[in-house]
MIZAGU-195701 format. One record per residue (C-alpha): residue number from 1; residue in one letter; chain; z, y, x. Coordinates in pm, whole numbers, always signed. Example, Ala and Ser with C-alpha at 12.3 -4.5 7.8 and 13.67 -1.06 7.14 Angstrom:
<sites>
SITE, 1, A, A, +780, -450, +1230 .
SITE, 2, S, A, +714, -106, +1367 .
</sites>
This chain:
<sites>
SITE, 1, M, A, +0, +0, +0 .
SITE, 2, A, A, -94, +341, +134 .
SITE, 3, T, A, +181, +593, +173 .
SITE, 4, D, A, +177, +968, +222 .
SITE, 5, D, A, +251, +906, +589 .
SITE, 6, D, A, -58, +683, +614 .
SITE, 7, S, A, -285, +958, +475 .
SITE, 8, F, A, -145, +1238, +693 .
SITE, 9, P, A, -341, +1160, +1011 .
SITE, 10, W, A, -666, +1163, +810 .
SITE, 11, D, A, -581, +1502, +660 .
SITE, 12, Q, A, -494, +1642, +1002 .
SITE, 13, D, A, -824, +1523, +1153 .
SITE, 14, S, A, -1009, +1674, +859 .
SITE, 15, I, A, -842, +2009, +912 .
SITE, 16, L, A, -919, +1998, +1285 .
SITE, 17, S, A, -1281, +1911, +1212 .
SITE, 18, R, A, -1316, +2200, +971 .
SITE, 19, D, A, -1158, +2439, +1224 .
SITE, 20, L, A, -1396, +2315, +1494 .
SITE, 21, L, A, -1699, +2356, +1271 .
SITE, 22, S, A, -1581, +2704, +1173 .
SITE, 23, A, A, -1535, +2801, +1538 .
SITE, 24, L, A, -1879, +2666, +1629 .
SITE, 25, S, A, -2049, +2843, +1337 .
SITE, 26, S, A, -1888, +3175, +1434 .
SITE, 27, Q, A, -2067, +3146, +1769 .
SITE, 28, L, A, -2406, +3130, +1599 .
SITE, 29, C, A, -2629, +3428, +1520 .
SITE, 30, Y, A, -2663, +3307, +1161 .
SITE, 31, E, A, -2364, +3093, +1062 .
SITE, 32, N, A, -2521, +2935, +754 .
SITE, 33, L, A, -2867, +2854, +892 .
SITE, 34, N, A, -2973, +2541, +1073 .
SITE, 35, G, A, -3139, +2600, +1410 .
SITE, 36, S, A, -2964, +2932, +1466 .
SITE, 37, C, A, -2949, +3079, +1815 .
SITE, 38, V, A, -2612, +3091, +1990 .
SITE, 39, R, A, -2440, +3429, +2032 .
SITE, 40, S, A, -2335, +3564, +2369 .
SITE, 41, P, A, -1980, +3456, +2461 .
SITE, 42, Y, A, -1852, +3807, +2538 .
SITE, 43, S, A, -1503, +3898, +2426 .
SITE, 44, A, A, -1430, +4226, +2249 .
SITE, 45, G, A, -1356, +4427, +2566 .
SITE, 46, P, A, -1673, +4350, +2766 .
SITE, 47, R, A, -1879, +4370, +2447 .
SITE, 48, L, A, -1753, +4726, +2384 .
SITE, 49, I, A, -1821, +4828, +2744 .
SITE, 50, L, A, -2177, +4693, +2731 .
SITE, 51, Y, A, -2247, +4874, +2405 .
SITE, 52, A, A, -2115, +5197, +2559 .
SITE, 53, V, A, -2327, +5164, +2875 .
SITE, 54, F, A, -2648, +5066, +2694 .
SITE, 55, G, A, -2592, +5312, +2410 .
SITE, 56, F, A, -2537, +5597, +2655 .
SITE, 57, G, A, -2871, +5517, +2820 .
SITE, 58, A, A, -3051, +5519, +2485 .
SITE, 59, V, A, -2895, +5851, +2378 .
SITE, 60, L, A, -2972, +6007, +2716 .
SITE, 61, A, A, -3335, +5890, +2702 .
SITE, 62, V, A, -3385, +6024, +2348 .
SITE, 63, C, A, -3201, +6357, +2384 .
SITE, 64, G, A, -3305, +6432, +2741 .
SITE, 65, N, A, -3676, +6370, +2686 .
SITE, 66, L, A, -3665, +6553, +2353 .
SITE, 67, L, A, -3536, +6858, +2543 .
SITE, 68, V, A, -3821, +6828, +2794 .
SITE, 69, M, A, -4084, +6807, +2520 .
SITE, 70, T, A, -3930, +7092, +2320 .
SITE, 71, S, A, -3905, +7316, +2628 .
SITE, 72, I, A, -4266, +7268, +2735 .
SITE, 73, L, A, -4421, +7284, +2388 .
SITE, 74, H, A, -4215, +7580, +2263 .
SITE, 75, F, A, -4204, +7823, +2556 .
SITE, 76, R, A, -4543, +7974, +2631 .
SITE, 77, Q, A, -4462, +8025, +2998 .
SITE, 78, L, A, -4459, +7647, +3035 .
SITE, 79, H, A, -4798, +7593, +2870 .
SITE, 80, S, A, -5004, +7457, +3158 .
SITE, 81, P, A, -5221, +7147, +3208 .
SITE, 82, A, A, -4968, +7000, +3452 .
SITE, 83, N, A, -4673, +7058, +3219 .
SITE, 84, F, A, -4859, +6901, +2926 .
SITE, 85, L, A, -4880, +6585, +3139 .
SITE, 86, V, A, -4506, +6606, +3197 .
SITE, 87, A, A, -4445, +6654, +2822 .
SITE, 88, S, A, -4659, +6348, +2745 .
SITE, 89, L, A, -4463, +6149, +3005 .
SITE, 90, A, A, -4141, +6263, +2834 .
SITE, 91, C, A, -4286, +6147, +2500 .
SITE, 92, A, A, -4339, +5795, +2640 .
SITE, 93, D, A, -3982, +5784, +2774 .
SITE, 94, F, A, -3852, +5930, +2445 .
SITE, 95, L, A, -4020, +5647, +2250 .
SITE, 96, V, A, -3867, +5389, +2485 .
SITE, 97, G, A, -3525, +5534, +2403 .
SITE, 98, L, A, -3598, +5550, +2029 .
SITE, 99, T, A, -3791, +5229, +1949 .
SITE, 100, V, A, -3696, +4990, +2229 .
SITE, 101, M, A, -3354, +5052, +2381 .
SITE, 102, P, A, -3132, +5044, +2065 .
SITE, 103, F, A, -3272, +4708, +1953 .
SITE, 104, S, A, -3266, +4565, +2306 .
SITE, 105, M, A, -2902, +4677, +2327 .
SITE, 106, V, A, -2806, +4457, +2032 .
SITE, 107, R, A, -3007, +4164, +2167 .
SITE, 108, S, A, -2857, +4199, +2517 .
SITE, 109, V, A, -2496, +4222, +2397 .
SITE, 110, E, A, -2504, +3981, +2103 .
SITE, 111, G, A, -2768, +3742, +2234 .
SITE, 112, C, A, -2922, +3761, +1885 .
SITE, 113, W, A, -3217, +3933, +1720 .
SITE, 114, Y, A, -3133, +4060, +1371 .
SITE, 115, F, A, -3447, +4267, +1308 .
SITE, 116, G, A, -3700, +4007, +1195 .
SITE, 117, D, A, -3994, +3829, +1354 .
SITE, 118, T, A, -4237, +4110, +1269 .
SITE, 119, Y, A, -4042, +4374, +1458 .
SITE, 120, C, A, -3979, +4129, +1742 .
SITE, 121, K, A, -4349, +4133, +1831 .
SITE, 122, L, A, -4376, +4505, +1761 .
SITE, 123, H, A, -4071, +4577, +1977 .
SITE, 124, T, A, -4213, +4376, +2267 .
SITE, 125, S, A, -4547, +4556, +2232 .
SITE, 126, F, A, -4374, +4895, +2229 .
SITE, 127, D, A, -4177, +4794, +2537 .
SITE, 128, G, A, -4483, +4716, +2748 .
SITE, 129, S, A, -4701, +4996, +2609 .
SITE, 130, F, A, -4460, +5285, +2660 .
SITE, 131, C, A, -4343, +5168, +3003 .
SITE, 132, F, A, -4700, +5132, +3132 .
SITE, 133, S, A, -4786, +5468, +2976 .
SITE, 134, S, A, -4507, +5623, +3186 .
SITE, 135, L, A, -4655, +5464, +3498 .
SITE, 136, F, A, -5007, +5594, +3430 .
SITE, 137, H, A, -4873, +5944, +3358 .
SITE, 138, L, A, -4684, +5947, +3687 .
SITE, 139, C, A, -5000, +5839, +3869 .
SITE, 140, F, A, -5203, +6125, +3722 .
SITE, 141, I, A, -4920, +6370, +3788 .
SITE, 142, S, A, -4923, +6270, +4156 .
SITE, 143, V, A, -5297, +6338, +4175 .
SITE, 144, D, A, -5240, +6674, +4004 .
SITE, 145, R, A, -4975, +6764, +4261 .
SITE, 146, Y, A, -5207, +6667, +4546 .
SITE, 147, I, A, -5478, +6902, +4419 .
SITE, 148, A, A, -5220, +7179, +4370 .
SITE, 149, V, A, -5072, +7145, +4719 .
SITE, 150, S, A, -5399, +7092, +4907 .
SITE, 151, D, A, -5554, +7412, +4771 .
SITE, 152, P, A, -5325, +7601, +4531 .
SITE, 153, L, A, -5558, +7898, +4480 .
SITE, 154, I, A, -5852, +7701, +4337 .
SITE, 155, Y, A, -5626, +7442, +4166 .
SITE, 156, P, A, -5634, +7618, +3822 .
SITE, 157, T, A, -6013, +7578, +3809 .
SITE, 158, R, A, -6004, +7210, +3902 .
SITE, 159, F, A, -5718, +7071, +3692 .
SITE, 160, T, A, -5792, +7228, +3355 .
SITE, 161, A, A, -5654, +7161, +3007 .
SITE, 162, S, A, -5958, +6941, +2941 .
SITE, 163, V, A, -5887, +6727, +3247 .
SITE, 164, S, A, -5519, +6703, +3153 .
SITE, 165, G, A, -5614, +6592, +2800 .
SITE, 166, K, A, -5839, +6318, +2934 .
SITE, 167, C, A, -5561, +6190, +3162 .
SITE, 168, I, A, -5316, +6185, +2870 .
SITE, 169, T, A, -5563, +6006, +2642 .
SITE, 170, F, A, -5640, +5745, +2907 .
SITE, 171, S, A, -5270, +5683, +2977 .
SITE, 172, W, A, -5188, +5622, +2612 .
SITE, 173, L, A, -5498, +5429, +2504 .
SITE, 174, L, A, -5506, +5183, +2793 .
SITE, 175, S, A, -5134, +5107, +2779 .
SITE, 176, I, A, -5127, +5062, +2400 .
SITE, 177, I, A, -5440, +4846, +2389 .
SITE, 178, Y, A, -5312, +4627, +2671 .
SITE, 179, G, A, -4952, +4606, +2545 .
SITE, 180, F, A, -5043, +4510, +2189 .
SITE, 181, S, A, -5332, +4274, +2271 .
SITE, 182, L, A, -5111, +4084, +2515 .
SITE, 183, I, A, -4861, +4000, +2241 .
SITE, 184, Y, A, -5068, +3980, +1922 .
SITE, 185, T, A, -5349, +3767, +2068 .
SITE, 186, G, A, -5096, +3513, +2198 .
SITE, 187, A, A, -5236, +3550, +2549 .
SITE, 188, S, A, -4888, +3584, +2698 .
SITE, 189, E, A, -4778, +3243, +2565 .
SITE, 190, A, A, -5093, +3045, +2649 .
SITE, 191, G, A, -4996, +2730, +2838 .
SITE, 192, L, A, -4627, +2773, +2756 .
SITE, 193, E, A, -4630, +2605, +2416 .
SITE, 194, D, A, -4358, +2353, +2510 .
SITE, 195, L, A, -4133, +2627, +2646 .
SITE, 196, V, A, -4189, +2845, +2339 .
SITE, 197, S, A, -4102, +2551, +2114 .
SITE, 198, A, A, -3783, +2484, +2313 .
SITE, 199, L, A, -3677, +2850, +2302 .
SITE, 200, T, A, -3752, +2898, +1934 .
SITE, 201, C, A, -3442, +2941, +1719 .
SITE, 202, V, A, -3339, +3155, +1424 .
SITE, 203, G, A, -3223, +3492, +1554 .
SITE, 204, G, A, -3412, +3486, +1882 .
SITE, 205, C, A, -3674, +3723, +2023 .
SITE, 206, Q, A, -3787, +3588, +2355 .
SITE, 207, I, A, -4161, +3606, +2421 .
SITE, 208, P, A, -4226, +3441, +2759 .
SITE, 209, M, A, -4508, +3559, +2985 .
SITE, 210, N, A, -4731, +3303, +3154 .
SITE, 211, Q, A, -4832, +3330, +3517 .
SITE, 212, N, A, -5165, +3505, +3447 .
SITE, 213, C, A, -4998, +3779, +3241 .
SITE, 214, V, A, -4725, +3831, +3498 .
SITE, 215, L, A, -4988, +3873, +3771 .
SITE, 216, I, A, -5189, +4114, +3555 .
SITE, 217, N, A, -4871, +4314, +3487 .
SITE, 218, F, A, -4804, +4327, +3858 .
SITE, 219, L, A, -5159, +4449, +3929 .
SITE, 220, F, A, -5123, +4714, +3656 .
SITE, 221, F, A, -4813, +4826, +3841 .
SITE, 222, L, A, -4947, +4782, +4196 .
SITE, 223, V, A, -5271, +4981, +4171 .
SITE, 224, P, A, -5114, +5307, +4036 .
SITE, 225, T, A, -4826, +5258, +4279 .
SITE, 226, L, A, -5059, +5241, +4580 .
SITE, 227, V, A, -5239, +5550, +4453 .
SITE, 228, M, A, -4910, +5738, +4422 .
SITE, 229, M, A, -4785, +5629, +4765 .
SITE, 230, T, A, -5113, +5731, +4927 .
SITE, 231, V, A, -5125, +6065, +4748 .
SITE, 232, Y, A, -4764, +6155, +4822 .
SITE, 233, S, A, -4809, +6063, +5187 .
SITE, 234, K, A, -5095, +6313, +5204 .
SITE, 235, I, A, -4888, +6570, +5014 .
SITE, 236, F, A, -4608, +6532, +5268 .
SITE, 237, L, A, -4845, +6588, +5560 .
SITE, 238, I, A, -5010, +6889, +5395 .
SITE, 239, A, A, -4675, +7043, +5303 .
SITE, 240, K, A, -4548, +6997, +5656 .
SITE, 241, Q, A, -4861, +7160, +5799 .
SITE, 242, Q, A, -4841, +7450, +5553 .
SITE, 243, A, A, -4477, +7511, +5638 .
SITE, 244, Q, A, -4561, +7521, +6010 .
SITE, 245, N, A, -4849, +7764, +5951 .
SITE, 246, I, A, -4633, +7993, +5740 .
SITE, 247, E, A, -4363, +7993, +6009 .
SITE, 248, K, A, -4619, +8082, +6277 .
SITE, 249, M, A, -4767, +8363, +6069 .
SITE, 250, S, A, -4423, +8501, +5994 .
SITE, 251, K, A, -4336, +8513, +6363 .
SITE, 252, Q, A, -4668, +8674, +6456 .
SITE, 253, T, A, -4668, +8944, +6190 .
SITE, 254, A, A, -4288, +8978, +6150 .
SITE, 255, R, A, -4333, +9012, +5775 .
SITE, 256, A, A, -4024, +9043, +5561 .
SITE, 257, S, A, -4189, +8882, +5261 .
SITE, 258, D, A, -4444, +8605, +5216 .
SITE, 259, S, A, -4796, +8657, +5089 .
SITE, 260, Y, A, -4898, +8549, +4739 .
SITE, 261, K, A, -5067, +8240, +4881 .
SITE, 262, D, A, -4751, +8145, +5070 .
SITE, 263, R, A, -4536, +8182, +4758 .
SITE, 264, V, A, -4778, +7969, +4555 .
SITE, 265, S, A, -4780, +7703, +4827 .
SITE, 266, K, A, -4401, +7691, +4831 .
SITE, 267, R, A, -4384, +7659, +4452 .
SITE, 268, E, A, -4639, +7377, +4445 .
SITE, 269, R, A, -4464, +7192, +4726 .
SITE, 270, K, A, -4133, +7213, +4543 .
SITE, 271, A, A, -4294, +7076, +4226 .
SITE, 272, A, A, -4454, +6796, +4426 .
SITE, 273, K, A, -4118, +6712, +4585 .
SITE, 274, T, A, -3942, +6697, +4249 .
SITE, 275, L, A, -4205, +6475, +4092 .
SITE, 276, G, A, -4211, +6264, +4406 .
SITE, 277, I, A, -3843, +6191, +4345 .
SITE, 278, A, A, -3928, +6095, +3986 .
SITE, 279, V, A, -4196, +5857, +4116 .
SITE, 280, A, A, -3955, +5704, +4369 .
SITE, 281, A, A, -3697, +5649, +4093 .
SITE, 282, F, A, -3962, +5479, +3881 .
SITE, 283, L, A, -4068, +5246, +4162 .
SITE, 284, L, A, -3710, +5153, +4251 .
SITE, 285, S, A, -3641, +5077, +3885 .
SITE, 286, W, A, -3946, +4861, +3830 .
SITE, 287, L, A, -3989, +4671, +4157 .
SITE, 288, P, A, -3686, +4437, +4122 .
SITE, 289, Y, A, -3793, +4336, +3770 .
SITE, 290, L, A, -4158, +4272, +3864 .
SITE, 291, I, A, -4072, +4078, +4179 .
SITE, 292, D, A, -3826, +3865, +3983 .
SITE, 293, S, A, -4090, +3805, +3713 .
SITE, 294, I, A, -4334, +3667, +3969 .
SITE, 295, I, A, -4070, +3445, +4131 .
SITE, 296, D, A, -3941, +3335, +3791 .
SITE, 297, V, A, -4276, +3225, +3648 .
SITE, 298, S, A, -4369, +3051, +3975 .
SITE, 299, L, A, -4047, +2847, +3987 .
SITE, 300, G, A, -4025, +2758, +3619 .
SITE, 301, F, A, -3816, +3041, +3470 .
SITE, 302, I, A, -3496, +2992, +3669 .
SITE, 303, T, A, -3354, +3345, +3639 .
SITE, 304, P, A, -3014, +3344, +3463 .
SITE, 305, T, A, -3008, +3539, +3138 .
SITE, 306, Y, A, -2753, +3794, +3260 .
SITE, 307, V, A, -2961, +3870, +3573 .
SITE, 308, Y, A, -3272, +3920, +3361 .
SITE, 309, E, A, -3084, +4156, +3128 .
SITE, 310, I, A, -2957, +4362, +3422 .
SITE, 311, L, A, -3309, +4401, +3564 .
SITE, 312, V, A, -3451, +4494, +3223 .
SITE, 313, W, A, -3188, +4761, +3167 .
SITE, 314, I, A, -3251, +4911, +3511 .
SITE, 315, V, A, -3611, +4957, +3394 .
SITE, 316, Y, A, -3497, +5105, +3062 .
SITE, 317, Y, A, -3259, +5347, +3230 .
SITE, 318, N, A, -3551, +5495, +3421 .
SITE, 319, S, A, -3662, +5655, +3093 .
SITE, 320, A, A, -3337, +5854, +3099 .
SITE, 321, M, A, -3365, +5958, +3464 .
SITE, 322, N, A, -3653, +6208, +3459 .
SITE, 323, P, A, -3476, +6472, +3245 .
SITE, 324, L, A, -3179, +6459, +3484 .
SITE, 325, I, A, -3414, +6507, +3781 .
SITE, 326, Y, A, -3579, +6808, +3612 .
SITE, 327, A, A, -3240, +6957, +3523 .
SITE, 328, F, A, -3123, +6923, +3883 .
SITE, 329, F, A, -3431, +7071, +4051 .
SITE, 330, Y, A, -3587, +7309, +3796 .
SITE, 331, P, A, -3400, +7633, +3711 .
SITE, 332, W, A, -3648, +7699, +3427 .
SITE, 333, F, A, -3553, +7371, +3262 .
SITE, 334, R, A, -3182, +7452, +3280 .
SITE, 335, K, A, -3251, +7792, +3124 .
SITE, 336, A, A, -3466, +7634, +2851 .
SITE, 337, I, A, -3188, +7384, +2771 .
SITE, 338, K, A, -2938, +7669, +2740 .
SITE, 339, L, A, -3165, +7853, +2494 .
SITE, 340, I, A, -3220, +7536, +2290 .
SITE, 341, V, A, -2857, +7420, +2279 .
SITE, 342, T, A, -2722, +7766, +2190 .
SITE, 343, G, A, -2974, +7800, +1906 .
SITE, 344, K, A, -3149, +8104, +2059 .
SITE, 345, I, A, -3474, +7910, +2034 .
SITE, 346, L, A, -3464, +7986, +1659 .
SITE, 347, R, A, -3483, +8362, +1716 .
SITE, 348, Q, A, -3805, +8549, +1660 .
SITE, 349, N, A, -4035, +8561, +1965 .
SITE, 350, S, A, -3814, +8315, +2154 .
SITE, 351, S, A, -4130, +8138, +2270 .
SITE, 352, T, A, -4208, +8437, +2495 .
SITE, 353, A, A, -3875, +8424, +2679 .
SITE, 354, N, A, -3893, +8453, +3057 .
SITE, 355, L, A, -3773, +8126, +3212 .
SITE, 356, F, A, -3863, +8194, +3573 .
SITE, 357, P, A, -3634, +8378, +3817 .
SITE, 358, E, A, -3755, +8714, +3930 .
</sites>
């Protein structure tokens, strides 16, 4: 005859089983769905820190680049072909902060994708398109700076608004066509069907890149990079030679002030130096990720998830760096920010404000 004591062990095991199942389900992205992805095992403290770090980057990318675009487009003094390129670059970085970083933040911290399969592909396409657009803009900006430094007096007739518009159009069209076709044609997953099947789970958004796509990405990065390195090497040599010539002329003529040509040369060299720093920051942000991608696809995707996330967020954070570089080196940008933040931009004729030091 069964007694209450005989049934107790069964009840205890049942309770333990239910607790175990409950604990396991709480670690899933979708607790009530079969085949759900597993959430990241971060505790509350690290999870909060990661959200703060990633969220700060997203806010900085959105607000900083919005200030750059507003400054250049609103103030007439900043309306120049070169600055329109910079504003378009800021637009690409702004879109990274707005459409990519917030959703990647949730995926990186939670290990889950809660935004649907449709936006998963769209998000990945945005990611590649806007990042490559930034690269192409920086390449054209470096060429612009070379023309400006090599012969600043005839530069306005060579790099016109029409030329700037063509560079902007090329940067956007090529990057968007490439970024979207790579994802929506399935070219990135060709030959990786078994891996895709193994990675597929409810609440996941991982689109692997095959070896061909990784190599093409690297070439898309390498060619503009070589152009920029070559151009900035020439800019450095020209700037050094100009500085020596100006010093010699100053000693010979004992002038107290520089000529107009000398002042223009100094201004263009300073602009080239600032944008050279922006290019260097871009390269340092992207190189670790691209090198790892090549190694990873060659050795069968061995990179740990946390390492991959770190490299990706270094790339993302680059979109927040350029406004900080401009703020540090450009007095006109700091003055424009002050006018925008204090609301003086709303005053009548604020677009004609003088942003350059006398």
